[in-house]
Backbone as JSON, one array per atom type, in Angstrom:
{
  "sequence": "MIPGHEIVGKVIAKGANVNKFAIGDRVGVPWLGWTCGDCYYCQTDRENLCDKACFTGYQIDGGYAELTVADQRYCFLIDDFYSDINAAPLLCAGLIGYRALKLVDDGQQLGIYGFGAAAHIVTQVAIQQGREVYAFTQAHDTAAQNFARQLGAVWAGASNLLPPKPLDAALIFAPVGALVPMALQATAKGATVVCAGIHMSDIPSMRYSLLWGERVLRSVANLTRADGLAFMSLAPSIPVKTHSIPYPLSQANEALADLRAGRFSGAAVLVPPMG",
  "N": [[3.78, 6.0, -23.35], [4.79, 3.71, -20.93], [3.04, 1.66, -18.78], [2.79, 0.57, -15.29], [4.02, -0.17, -12.06], [5.72, -0.82, -8.92], [8.16, -2.25, -9.42], [10.52, -4.84, -9.73], [13.85, -5.62, -10.28], [17.03, -6.46, -11.8], [20.11, -4.75, -11.74], [21.61, -4.02, -14.72], [23.03, -2.24, -16.17], [24.48, 1.01, -15.74], [24.48, 4.58, -15.2], [27.13, 7.03, -15.52], [27.35, 8.5, -13.15], [26.13, 7.02, -11.21], [26.17, 5.7, -8.03], [25.01, 4.38, -5.97], [24.14, 1.8, -6.35], [25.32, -1.41, -7.56], [26.35, -3.21, -10.5], [24.36, -6.01, -11.02], [23.03, -5.89, -8.6], [19.92, -6.32, -6.94], [17.04, -4.48, -7.24], [14.3, -2.36, -6.18], [11.75, -0.46, -7.71], [9.75, 2.11, -6.85], [6.43, 3.7, -6.67], [6.76, 6.55, -6.43], [8.79, 8.44, -8.42], [10.35, 10.68, -8.98], [11.2, 13.89, -7.64], [11.1, 17.5, -7.24], [12.73, 18.77, -5.35], [12.95, 21.41, -4.59], [10.59, 22.79, -3.98], [8.07, 24.01, -1.63], [7.02, 21.8, -0.26], [8.92, 19.75, -0.66], [11.06, 20.95, 0.63], [10.24, 20.83, 3.23], [10.35, 18.26, 4.15], [8.34, 16.73, 2.97], [8.16, 15.37, 0.5], [6.45, 13.67, -0.79], [4.27, 15.15, -1.43], [5.05, 16.85, -3.41], [4.58, 19.27, -5.9], [5.49, 18.97, -8.47], [6.07, 16.35, -8.8], [6.94, 13.19, -10.29], [5.68, 10.06, -11.39], [6.12, 6.52, -11.34], [5.28, 4.65, -14.14], [3.32, 6.39, -14.8], [4.0, 9.2, -15.27], [6.57, 8.54, -15.8], [8.19, 6.04, -17.67], [7.15, 2.72, -17.0], [6.95, -0.61, -15.57], [5.84, -2.58, -17.26], [7.37, -4.24, -19.05], [10.46, -5.6, -20.4], [12.79, -4.29, -19.79], [13.82, -1.38, -17.97], [14.38, 2.07, -17.0], [15.58, 3.84, -14.23], [15.73, 6.37, -11.66], [18.38, 6.37, -9.47], [18.16, 7.48, -6.92], [15.61, 7.07, -6.01], [15.17, 4.43, -5.71], [15.22, 1.15, -4.13], [17.17, -1.22, -2.36], [16.63, -4.71, -2.61], [15.88, -7.06, -0.17], [17.42, -10.23, 0.45], [15.68, -12.06, 1.51], [13.35, -12.05, 0.09], [11.78, -13.26, -2.85], [11.7, -12.16, -6.3], [9.01, -11.98, -7.1], [7.62, -12.0, -4.68], [8.61, -9.73, -3.51], [7.68, -7.56, -4.99], [4.98, -6.52, -4.3], [5.55, -5.09, -1.98], [6.44, -2.61, -2.71], [4.55, -0.69, -3.33], [1.85, -1.3, -2.46], [2.67, -2.21, 0.05], [4.18, 0.0, 0.96], [2.36, 2.19, 0.93], [0.51, 1.3, 2.74], [2.1, 1.19, 5.02], [2.75, 3.91, 5.38], [0.18, 4.93, 5.83], [-0.46, 3.62, 8.22], [1.36, 4.79, 9.94], [0.16, 7.23, 10.37], [-1.83, 6.93, 12.22], [-0.9, 6.89, 14.73], [-0.65, 5.38, 17.89], [-2.92, 3.76, 17.97], [-4.75, 1.04, 19.2], [-6.89, -0.73, 18.63], [-7.47, -1.52, 15.52], [-9.13, -0.87, 12.57], [-9.54, -2.2, 9.28], [-10.54, -1.47, 6.12], [-11.5, -3.03, 3.27], [-9.82, -5.65, 2.03], [-7.2, -6.29, 0.57], [-4.26, -6.17, -1.41], [-2.63, -4.12, -0.09], [-3.75, -4.2, 2.47], [-3.28, -6.83, 3.42], [-0.59, -6.81, 3.87], [-0.08, -4.63, 5.64], [-1.52, -5.5, 7.82], [0.09, -7.49, 8.94], [2.25, -5.98, 9.84], [0.97, -4.32, 11.71], [0.05, -6.17, 13.62], [2.47, -7.17, 14.52], [3.28, -4.96, 15.88], [1.72, -5.08, 18.07], [-0.97, -4.47, 17.9], [-4.58, -4.91, 17.67], [-6.33, -6.26, 14.97], [-9.09, -5.54, 12.94], [-10.96, -6.67, 10.35], [-12.66, -5.53, 7.48], [-14.87, -6.29, 4.89], [-16.58, -6.7, 1.7], [-19.88, -7.97, 2.11], [-20.35, -10.53, 1.04], [-17.85, -11.56, 0.68], [-16.41, -13.89, 1.86], [-14.08, -15.28, 1.54], [-12.0, -13.37, 1.61], [-12.39, -12.51, 4.22], [-11.78, -14.83, 5.66], [-9.11, -15.06, 4.92], [-8.04, -12.8, 6.17], [-8.38, -13.53, 8.86], [-6.66, -15.71, 8.95], [-4.24, -14.4, 8.8], [-4.12, -13.26, 11.24], [-6.04, -11.44, 12.12], [-8.34, -10.36, 14.59], [-11.0, -10.25, 14.26], [-13.34, -10.46, 11.59], [-15.51, -9.23, 9.12], [-18.53, -8.03, 7.49], [-18.57, -4.8, 5.9], [-20.59, -3.09, 6.7], [-21.15, -3.71, 9.27], [-20.82, -3.3, 12.84], [-17.82, -3.47, 14.72], [-16.79, -5.76, 17.4], [-15.56, -4.22, 19.37], [-15.16, -0.67, 19.89], [-13.31, 1.13, 17.47], [-9.95, 2.36, 17.59], [-8.69, 3.44, 15.47], [-8.82, 3.6, 11.88], [-8.18, 2.29, 8.65], [-8.83, 2.93, 5.32], [-8.83, 1.18, 2.49], [-10.29, 0.36, 0.29], [-11.75, 1.91, -2.55], [-14.15, 3.38, -1.93], [-16.42, 5.72, -1.23], [-18.63, 5.58, 0.49], [-17.8, 4.1, 2.6], [-16.59, 5.78, 4.42], [-18.37, 7.21, 6.32], [-19.27, 4.85, 7.55], [-16.93, 3.8, 8.69], [-16.27, 5.87, 10.47], [-18.45, 5.69, 12.2], [-17.85, 3.33, 13.45], [-15.79, 3.94, 15.12], [-14.1, 4.99, 18.18], [-14.22, 7.97, 20.27], [-11.82, 10.47, 19.43], [-10.49, 8.98, 17.55], [-8.63, 8.21, 14.53], [-9.3, 8.23, 11.09], [-8.14, 7.03, 8.1], [-8.03, 7.64, 4.7], [-6.79, 5.76, 2.21], [-6.38, 5.61, -0.52], [-5.65, 6.65, -3.95], [-7.74, 7.45, -5.53], [-11.26, 7.83, -4.93], [-14.71, 7.06, -4.66], [-17.49, 9.39, -4.42], [-17.91, 10.82, -1.19], [-20.64, 10.27, 0.86], [-23.2, 12.51, 2.14], [-23.22, 13.11, 5.65], [-23.98, 12.74, 9.16], [-22.85, 15.22, 11.41], [-22.25, 14.34, 13.94], [-20.96, 11.94, 13.65], [-18.35, 12.62, 13.16], [-17.72, 14.27, 15.22], [-16.3, 14.63, 18.56], [-13.63, 14.82, 18.46], [-12.68, 13.18, 16.45], [-10.61, 12.31, 13.65], [-10.42, 12.78, 10.2], [-8.64, 11.93, 7.41], [-6.46, 11.93, 4.49], [-4.01, 9.88, 2.79], [-1.08, 10.35, 0.89], [0.84, 9.07, -1.63], [4.35, 8.46, -1.09], [7.35, 8.91, 0.84], [10.93, 8.93, 0.33], [12.14, 8.34, 2.71], [10.14, 6.9, 4.02], [10.19, 4.63, 2.41], [12.8, 3.56, 2.8], [12.67, 2.97, 5.54], [10.52, 1.13, 5.69], [11.3, -0.94, 3.91], [13.41, -1.96, 5.26], [12.21, -2.77, 7.63], [10.32, -4.74, 6.84], [11.55, -7.37, 6.18], [12.47, -7.97, 8.7], [10.33, -8.64, 10.3], [9.12, -11.38, 9.81], [7.47, -9.74, 7.07], [5.25, -11.46, 5.04], [4.39, -11.75, 1.79], [1.46, -12.46, -0.1], [1.52, -13.46, -3.13], [0.37, -13.59, -6.43], [1.41, -14.8, -9.39], [1.27, -13.64, -12.79], [1.76, -14.05, -16.28], [3.22, -11.35, -18.14], [1.9, -10.96, -20.54], [-0.67, -11.56, -19.88], [-1.85, -9.42, -18.61], [-4.33, -8.07, -18.76], [-6.09, -10.09, -17.98], [-5.25, -10.44, -15.36], [-5.97, -7.97, -14.22], [-8.74, -8.13, -14.53], [-9.33, -10.31, -12.87], [-8.56, -9.2, -10.46], [-10.45, -7.09, -10.17], [-12.74, -8.64, -9.93], [-12.33, -9.94, -7.58], [-11.07, -12.45, -7.41], [-8.87, -13.53, -6.2], [-6.79, -13.64, -3.25], [-4.69, -11.27, -1.7], [-1.97, -10.12, -3.65], [-1.6, -9.46, -7.14], [1.01, -10.18, -9.46], [2.8, -9.17, -12.25], [4.78, -10.9, -14.58], [7.43, -10.46, -16.69], [8.56, -11.82, -19.88], [11.57, -13.72, -19.87], [14.9, -13.46, -21.1]],
  "CA": [[4.04, 5.77, -21.94], [4.7, 2.32, -20.48], [2.5, 1.64, -17.42], [3.33, -0.43, -14.37], [4.92, 0.23, -10.99], [6.15, -1.96, -8.08], [9.09, -2.98, -10.29], [11.7, -5.49, -9.15], [14.73, -6.05, -11.35], [18.47, -6.52, -11.54], [20.87, -3.71, -12.42], [22.48, -4.58, -15.76], [23.84, -1.13, -16.67], [24.24, 2.2, -14.93], [25.09, 5.8, -15.68], [28.47, 7.35, -15.0], [27.28, 9.08, -11.81], [25.4, 6.12, -10.3], [27.07, 5.13, -7.03], [24.22, 3.75, -4.91], [23.98, 0.38, -6.66], [26.33, -2.03, -8.41], [25.85, -4.15, -11.49], [23.96, -7.26, -10.4], [22.15, -5.64, -7.46], [18.48, -6.44, -7.16], [16.47, -3.25, -6.71], [12.89, -2.1, -6.38], [11.39, 0.88, -8.2], [8.41, 2.37, -6.32], [5.53, 4.64, -7.34], [7.41, 7.86, -6.5], [9.96, 8.29, -9.28], [11.17, 11.9, -9.06], [10.65, 15.11, -7.05], [11.91, 18.64, -7.66], [13.69, 19.1, -4.31], [13.01, 22.85, -4.35], [9.31, 23.39, -3.6], [7.78, 24.1, -0.19], [6.81, 20.46, 0.31], [10.22, 19.06, -0.64], [11.91, 21.61, 1.61], [9.72, 20.56, 4.58], [10.35, 16.8, 4.34], [7.08, 16.16, 2.49], [8.32, 15.24, -0.95], [5.3, 12.94, -1.32], [3.28, 16.14, -1.87], [5.69, 17.73, -4.39], [3.67, 19.64, -6.99], [6.07, 18.58, -9.75], [6.49, 14.94, -8.71], [6.67, 12.27, -11.39], [5.39, 8.74, -10.82], [6.47, 5.38, -12.18], [4.15, 4.11, -14.88], [2.32, 7.45, -15.01], [4.77, 10.17, -16.04], [7.85, 7.88, -16.11], [7.95, 4.68, -18.16], [7.09, 1.77, -15.91], [7.47, -1.97, -15.55], [5.23, -3.54, -18.18], [8.45, -4.32, -20.03], [11.61, -6.43, -20.0], [13.84, -3.39, -19.32], [13.36, -0.05, -17.58], [15.4, 2.97, -16.5], [15.07, 4.49, -13.01], [16.62, 7.25, -10.92], [18.89, 5.62, -8.32], [17.79, 8.12, -5.65], [14.26, 6.67, -5.61], [15.12, 2.97, -5.72], [15.57, 0.5, -2.87], [17.76, -2.55, -2.45], [15.71, -5.77, -2.21], [16.47, -8.02, 0.76], [17.47, -11.59, -0.08], [14.56, -12.86, 2.04], [12.23, -12.02, -0.84], [11.9, -13.5, -4.29], [11.23, -11.01, -7.07], [7.55, -11.96, -7.11], [7.12, -11.66, -3.35], [9.06, -8.38, -3.15], [7.0, -6.51, -5.76], [3.89, -5.81, -3.61], [6.05, -4.22, -0.91], [6.89, -1.34, -3.25], [3.46, 0.3, -3.34], [0.86, -1.75, -1.48], [3.32, -2.21, 1.36], [4.62, 1.34, 1.35], [1.24, 3.07, 1.24], [-0.05, 0.8, 3.99], [3.0, 1.59, 6.09], [2.58, 5.35, 5.62], [-1.14, 5.12, 6.43], [-0.4, 3.15, 9.6], [2.09, 5.79, 10.73], [-0.69, 8.39, 10.62], [-2.82, 6.66, 13.28], [-0.17, 6.87, 16.0], [-0.57, 4.09, 18.58], [-4.25, 3.16, 18.12], [-4.6, -0.4, 19.41], [-7.95, -1.43, 17.89], [-7.31, -0.98, 14.17], [-10.0, -1.39, 11.53], [-9.04, -2.13, 7.91], [-11.66, -1.59, 5.2], [-10.96, -3.49, 2.01], [-8.71, -6.51, 2.43], [-6.46, -6.72, -0.61], [-2.8, -6.19, -1.4], [-2.08, -3.29, 0.97], [-4.26, -4.63, 3.78], [-2.68, -8.07, 3.93], [0.77, -6.48, 4.31], [-0.11, -3.77, 6.83], [-2.02, -6.31, 8.94], [1.23, -8.16, 9.57], [3.01, -4.95, 10.56], [0.17, -3.87, 12.86], [0.04, -7.23, 14.63], [3.8, -7.2, 15.1], [3.35, -3.81, 16.78], [0.88, -5.33, 19.23], [-2.34, -3.98, 17.69], [-5.63, -5.84, 17.26], [-6.81, -5.88, 13.64], [-10.48, -5.87, 12.6], [-11.0, -6.59, 8.89], [-13.99, -5.3, 6.92], [-14.92, -6.59, 3.46], [-17.94, -6.85, 1.22], [-20.58, -8.98, 2.91], [-20.26, -11.87, 0.45], [-16.45, -11.95, 0.45], [-15.95, -14.7, 2.99], [-12.69, -15.69, 1.29], [-11.13, -12.31, 2.15], [-12.54, -12.53, 5.68], [-10.99, -15.97, 6.15], [-7.71, -14.7, 4.7], [-7.68, -11.87, 7.24], [-8.25, -14.29, 10.11], [-5.43, -16.52, 8.85], [-3.1, -13.51, 9.04], [-4.11, -12.86, 12.64], [-7.11, -10.51, 12.5], [-9.15, -10.89, 15.69], [-12.39, -10.24, 13.8], [-13.53, -10.11, 10.18], [-16.92, -9.24, 8.79], [-19.01, -7.11, 6.47], [-18.24, -3.4, 6.17], [-21.71, -2.37, 7.31], [-21.31, -4.17, 10.64], [-19.97, -2.7, 13.86], [-16.92, -4.47, 15.32], [-17.11, -6.02, 18.81], [-15.03, -3.12, 20.17], [-14.95, 0.55, 19.11], [-11.97, 1.22, 16.89], [-9.11, 3.53, 17.86], [-8.22, 3.94, 14.18], [-9.26, 2.81, 10.73], [-7.55, 2.53, 7.36], [-9.76, 2.58, 4.25], [-8.11, 0.93, 1.24], [-11.27, 0.26, -0.79], [-12.03, 3.27, -3.06], [-15.6, 3.5, -1.82], [-16.68, 6.82, -0.32], [-19.64, 5.23, 1.48], [-17.15, 3.49, 3.77], [-16.12, 6.8, 5.36], [-19.26, 7.3, 7.49], [-19.3, 3.56, 8.25], [-15.73, 3.69, 9.52], [-16.39, 6.82, 11.57], [-19.43, 5.16, 13.13], [-17.24, 2.21, 14.17], [-14.64, 4.39, 15.92], [-14.25, 5.69, 19.46], [-13.82, 9.38, 20.23], [-10.38, 10.68, 19.3], [-9.91, 8.07, 16.56], [-8.24, 8.72, 13.21], [-9.68, 7.42, 9.93], [-7.26, 7.39, 6.99], [-8.39, 7.19, 3.35], [-5.46, 5.43, 1.73], [-6.32, 5.44, -1.97], [-5.48, 7.85, -4.78], [-9.08, 7.83, -5.97], [-12.37, 7.3, -4.13], [-16.02, 7.58, -5.06], [-17.92, 10.51, -3.58], [-18.29, 10.55, 0.2], [-22.02, 10.75, 1.02], [-23.51, 13.4, 3.25], [-23.29, 12.36, 6.9], [-24.22, 13.52, 10.37], [-21.64, 15.74, 12.04], [-21.99, 13.58, 15.16], [-20.02, 10.86, 13.35], [-17.01, 13.18, 13.18], [-17.53, 14.96, 16.49], [-15.55, 13.86, 19.54], [-12.23, 14.94, 18.05], [-12.25, 12.22, 15.45], [-9.85, 12.93, 12.56], [-10.55, 12.14, 8.9], [-7.57, 12.45, 6.57], [-5.99, 11.06, 3.41], [-2.57, 9.67, 2.69], [-0.7, 10.54, -0.51], [2.15, 8.66, -2.13], [5.33, 8.03, -0.11], [8.65, 9.57, 0.79], [12.03, 7.97, 0.32], [12.37, 7.91, 4.09], [9.18, 5.82, 4.25], [10.65, 3.44, 1.71], [13.96, 2.99, 3.47], [12.25, 2.42, 6.82], [9.68, -0.05, 5.52], [12.04, -2.03, 3.27], [14.24, -2.54, 6.32], [11.33, -3.39, 8.61], [9.57, -5.88, 6.32], [12.19, -8.67, 6.38], [12.75, -8.21, 10.12], [9.14, -9.14, 10.99], [9.14, -10.86, 8.44], [6.24, -9.65, 6.31], [5.18, -12.45, 3.96], [3.37, -11.35, 0.82], [0.74, -13.51, -0.82], [1.63, -12.93, -4.49], [-0.11, -14.5, -7.48], [2.06, -14.36, -10.64], [0.66, -13.75, -14.11], [2.64, -13.58, -17.35], [2.93, -9.98, -18.57], [0.94, -11.03, -21.65], [-2.01, -11.75, -19.32], [-2.14, -8.27, -17.73], [-5.78, -7.8, -18.74], [-6.73, -11.12, -17.17], [-4.93, -10.15, -13.96], [-6.81, -6.85, -13.79], [-10.12, -8.63, -14.43], [-9.41, -11.14, -11.66], [-8.5, -8.27, -9.33], [-11.74, -6.43, -10.03], [-13.75, -9.62, -9.55], [-12.0, -10.51, -6.28], [-10.85, -13.89, -7.58], [-7.71, -13.98, -5.44], [-6.45, -12.89, -2.04], [-3.3, -10.8, -1.75], [-1.56, -9.21, -4.73], [-1.19, -10.02, -8.42], [2.31, -9.68, -9.93], [3.05, -9.48, -13.65], [6.14, -11.39, -14.8], [7.77, -10.35, -18.12], [9.37, -12.93, -20.39], [13.01, -13.58, -19.62], [15.8, -13.97, -22.14]],
  "C": [[3.82, 4.3, -21.59], [4.17, 2.31, -19.05], [3.24, 0.64, -16.53], [4.28, 0.15, -13.33], [5.18, -1.0, -10.11], [7.11, -2.85, -8.87], [10.21, -3.59, -9.45], [12.57, -5.98, -10.31], [16.19, -6.03, -10.92], [19.16, -5.43, -12.36], [21.79, -4.36, -13.45], [23.34, -3.51, -16.41], [23.54, 0.09, -15.82], [24.98, 3.39, -15.52], [26.39, 6.1, -14.96], [28.43, 7.85, -13.56], [26.5, 8.22, -10.82], [26.37, 5.48, -9.34], [26.34, 4.41, -5.91], [24.11, 2.25, -5.1], [25.09, -0.09, -7.57], [25.65, -2.92, -9.44], [25.56, -5.48, -10.77], [23.07, -7.09, -9.17], [20.7, -5.81, -7.87], [17.8, -5.26, -6.47], [14.98, -3.19, -6.99], [12.67, -0.66, -6.8], [9.95, 1.15, -7.75], [7.61, 3.34, -7.17], [6.18, 6.02, -7.5], [8.72, 7.75, -7.27], [10.86, 9.5, -9.37], [10.44, 13.03, -8.34], [11.61, 16.26, -7.34], [12.99, 19.01, -6.63], [13.69, 20.56, -3.89], [11.71, 23.46, -3.8], [9.13, 23.36, -2.08], [7.67, 22.71, 0.44], [8.12, 19.68, 0.38], [11.12, 19.65, 0.45], [11.44, 21.39, 3.05], [9.5, 19.07, 4.8], [9.01, 16.16, 3.97], [7.12, 16.03, 0.98], [7.19, 14.44, -1.58], [4.22, 13.88, -1.85], [3.84, 17.1, -2.93], [4.75, 17.99, -5.56], [4.19, 19.19, -8.36], [6.49, 17.12, -9.78], [6.12, 14.16, -9.96], [6.59, 10.85, -10.83], [5.64, 7.63, -11.84], [5.23, 4.79, -12.84], [3.08, 5.12, -15.18], [2.93, 8.6, -15.8], [6.13, 9.61, -16.47], [7.54, 6.47, -16.59], [8.11, 3.66, -17.04], [7.54, 0.37, -16.26], [6.78, -2.99, -16.42], [6.2, -3.74, -19.35], [9.53, -5.26, -19.52], [12.72, -5.58, -19.39], [13.21, -2.06, -18.92], [14.55, 0.76, -17.09], [14.8, 3.7, -15.29], [16.16, 5.36, -12.39], [17.06, 6.54, -9.65], [18.41, 6.17, -6.98], [16.44, 7.66, -5.13], [14.08, 5.16, -5.61], [15.6, 2.4, -4.39], [16.16, -0.87, -3.14], [16.77, -3.58, -1.92], [16.44, -6.78, -1.34], [16.41, -9.43, 0.17], [16.37, -12.49, 0.46], [13.46, -13.02, 1.0], [12.64, -12.46, -2.25], [11.43, -12.24, -5.01], [9.71, -10.87, -6.96], [7.01, -11.54, -5.75], [7.56, -10.27, -2.9], [8.2, -7.3, -3.79], [5.88, -5.81, -4.98], [4.35, -4.89, -2.48], [6.21, -2.79, -1.4], [5.78, -0.3, -3.47], [2.42, -0.09, -2.32], [1.45, -1.71, -0.07], [3.65, -0.81, 1.85], [3.45, 2.25, 1.7], [0.55, 2.62, 2.52], [0.79, 1.23, 5.19], [2.82, 3.08, 6.41], [1.22, 5.63, 6.28], [-1.13, 4.72, 7.9], [0.34, 4.15, 10.48], [1.19, 6.95, 11.15], [-1.71, 8.16, 11.73], [-2.15, 6.53, 14.65], [-0.23, 5.46, 16.62], [-1.94, 3.45, 18.81], [-4.17, 1.64, 18.17], [-5.65, -1.23, 18.68], [-8.01, -0.81, 16.5], [-8.27, -1.66, 13.2], [-9.38, -1.21, 10.16], [-10.21, -2.43, 6.98], [-11.14, -1.86, 3.8], [-9.73, -4.33, 2.28], [-8.04, -7.12, 1.2], [-4.97, -6.66, -0.39], [-2.21, -5.39, -0.24], [-2.49, -3.81, 2.34], [-3.55, -5.87, 4.3], [-1.24, -7.85, 4.38], [0.73, -5.68, 5.61], [-0.67, -4.52, 8.04], [-0.87, -6.97, 9.69], [2.09, -7.18, 10.37], [2.28, -4.55, 11.83], [0.18, -4.92, 13.97], [1.4, -7.34, 15.31], [3.99, -6.06, 16.09], [2.45, -3.97, 18.01], [-0.55, -4.83, 19.1], [-3.29, -5.15, 17.42], [-6.2, -5.35, 15.93], [-8.22, -6.42, 13.43], [-10.63, -5.63, 11.1], [-12.43, -6.48, 8.39], [-13.93, -5.52, 5.41], [-16.37, -6.48, 2.99], [-18.58, -8.05, 1.91], [-20.37, -10.39, 2.38], [-18.84, -12.4, 0.37], [-15.9, -12.7, 1.66], [-14.51, -15.18, 2.79], [-11.72, -14.65, 1.86], [-11.21, -12.27, 3.67], [-11.72, -13.68, 6.28], [-9.49, -15.7, 6.01], [-7.22, -13.77, 5.81], [-7.49, -12.6, 8.57], [-6.98, -15.13, 10.1], [-4.19, -15.68, 9.15], [-3.06, -12.98, 10.47], [-5.14, -11.84, 13.04], [-7.97, -11.14, 13.58], [-10.62, -10.96, 15.32], [-12.41, -9.88, 12.33], [-15.0, -10.22, 9.85], [-17.25, -8.2, 7.74], [-18.78, -5.66, 6.88], [-19.36, -2.64, 6.84], [-21.99, -2.82, 8.74], [-20.41, -3.38, 11.58], [-19.08, -3.78, 14.46], [-17.29, -4.69, 16.79], [-16.57, -4.97, 19.77], [-14.97, -1.86, 19.31], [-13.49, 0.65, 18.66], [-11.25, 2.48, 17.34], [-8.65, 4.19, 16.57], [-8.76, 3.05, 13.09], [-8.51, 3.25, 9.48], [-8.53, 2.07, 6.28], [-8.96, 2.43, 2.96], [-9.07, 0.79, 0.05], [-11.66, 1.66, -1.25], [-13.52, 3.6, -3.06], [-15.93, 4.56, -0.78], [-17.69, 6.5, 0.77], [-19.04, 4.58, 2.72], [-16.72, 4.51, 4.81], [-17.07, 6.96, 6.54], [-19.37, 5.98, 8.25], [-18.11, 3.41, 9.19], [-15.81, 4.64, 10.7], [-17.36, 6.3, 12.63], [-18.84, 4.05, 14.0], [-16.14, 2.64, 15.14], [-15.05, 5.01, 17.25], [-13.87, 7.15, 19.28], [-12.3, 9.49, 20.19], [-9.71, 9.82, 18.26], [-9.53, 8.81, 15.28], [-8.67, 7.73, 12.14], [-8.88, 7.93, 8.74], [-7.8, 6.8, 5.69], [-7.09, 7.0, 2.57], [-5.37, 5.21, 0.22], [-6.07, 6.75, -2.69], [-6.84, 8.38, -5.23], [-10.11, 7.2, -5.05], [-13.67, 7.86, -4.7], [-16.47, 8.64, -4.06], [-18.31, 10.03, -2.18], [-19.69, 11.1, 0.41], [-22.15, 11.73, 2.18], [-23.69, 12.57, 4.52], [-23.53, 13.3, 8.07], [-22.88, 13.99, 10.95], [-21.27, 14.94, 13.29], [-21.03, 12.42, 14.91], [-18.57, 11.34, 13.44], [-16.69, 13.82, 14.53], [-16.81, 14.05, 17.49], [-14.08, 13.8, 19.17], [-11.75, 13.76, 17.21], [-11.56, 12.99, 14.31], [-10.06, 12.11, 11.29], [-9.5, 12.75, 7.99], [-7.23, 11.46, 5.47], [-4.5, 10.82, 3.57], [-2.22, 9.74, 1.21], [0.72, 10.06, -0.75], [3.08, 8.2, -0.99], [6.53, 8.96, -0.18], [9.73, 8.51, 0.72], [12.35, 7.49, 1.73], [11.4, 6.8, 4.48], [9.7, 4.52, 3.64], [11.82, 2.77, 2.4], [13.56, 2.32, 4.78], [11.46, 1.13, 6.62], [10.44, -1.21, 4.89], [13.05, -2.67, 4.21], [13.39, -3.31, 7.32], [10.74, -4.7, 8.1], [10.27, -7.22, 6.54], [12.48, -8.99, 7.85], [11.55, -8.79, 10.84], [9.01, -10.67, 10.92], [7.72, -10.79, 7.87], [6.3, -10.67, 5.18], [4.04, -12.05, 3.02], [2.74, -12.57, 0.17], [0.62, -13.01, -2.26], [1.22, -13.99, -5.5], [0.49, -14.03, -8.8], [1.2, -14.59, -11.87], [1.72, -13.38, -15.13], [2.24, -12.16, -17.76], [1.89, -9.96, -19.69], [-0.5, -11.2, -21.16], [-2.38, -10.61, -18.36], [-3.63, -7.99, -17.64], [-6.53, -8.83, -17.9], [-6.47, -10.88, -15.68], [-5.8, -9.03, -13.42], [-8.27, -7.28, -13.64], [-10.3, -9.47, -13.17], [-9.37, -10.27, -10.42], [-9.85, -7.62, -9.1], [-12.82, -7.38, -9.51], [-13.47, -10.26, -8.19], [-11.73, -12.0, -6.34], [-9.62, -14.41, -6.87], [-7.54, -13.12, -4.21], [-4.98, -12.49, -2.11], [-3.06, -9.88, -2.93], [-1.23, -10.0, -5.99], [0.13, -9.37, -8.85], [2.48, -10.13, -11.37], [4.52, -9.82, -13.86], [6.46, -11.31, -16.29], [8.53, -11.58, -18.58], [10.85, -12.66, -20.17], [13.8, -14.14, -20.79], [15.33, -13.59, -23.53]]
}
C-alpha cells in the first residue's frame, strides 16, 4: 500500500469511460476515494459515513509516488489560482475544516483549538463569513499564536485560558481529549463543540455542568463529494491562501518530524521528483 493523500496532479491517461476530465487537466484527489452507493448512509446523502468506504493512502494507493490512479467521481478540478503546492492542503485540511465549520451553524464567536493546516484554512473562511476567530494553542507556541493573529484572529492564547468572550462554537483539530472539557468551559449555552480529527486521546471525566445548557458535543467524519465541490469553488473566491512548506518526497520522515515538533506554521507538502 502506498500512503499519502491530498494529491494534486495532471491527467496523463484515462480509462475508456472517463468523461469528467480531459488529458492535461489538473485535478485533486481527496481522502475519500470510493463509496458503495447502496448502504443506508450513501442513500441518505451521508456517503462520508459509508461502512464500505475506501480512503486514499489507506485502502487505495496514495500520493507518495510519481504516478497514481484515481476514480474520477471523487476527484476535483484545481482552480488556476493555486499552484500544485498551495492546492494540496485544500484537499483534506481544507475540506475537513469546511465540513466542521458547517456543523456549527452561524456561531459568531468561534474558537479553534490546535492551529495547524486545517485551522489556518478554516480561519480564513470563518472570517470571510463575518465570524470572530479565537485561536488556542499550546502555551509555549507563540509562533502559532502570532500566525493566527496575522490571519485575522481577534485573540490567540493558551488552550487552558478562557477567551475574552464566551464562544458560540468551537472546533478542536488537535487530537487531545483533554481539550474537550476546556472547550466546553469556554462556550456559552447552546454552543456546539466539534471534534474534527479521526483519532483523539481519551476524553477525561468531566462535570455534567460543562455540557448542560443545551451545549452540543459531536465529531466530524471524512467528507462528501458535495462538500468537496462546494469548498473547492469557495476557496478561490475568498480567496483562501494556504501557507504550504514543500519537502522533497525523499524527506517525508523529516517533514513528519517537523510537523510533530511544531517547527512550521501551516501545512507541509511532499513533492515527488519530476521527469
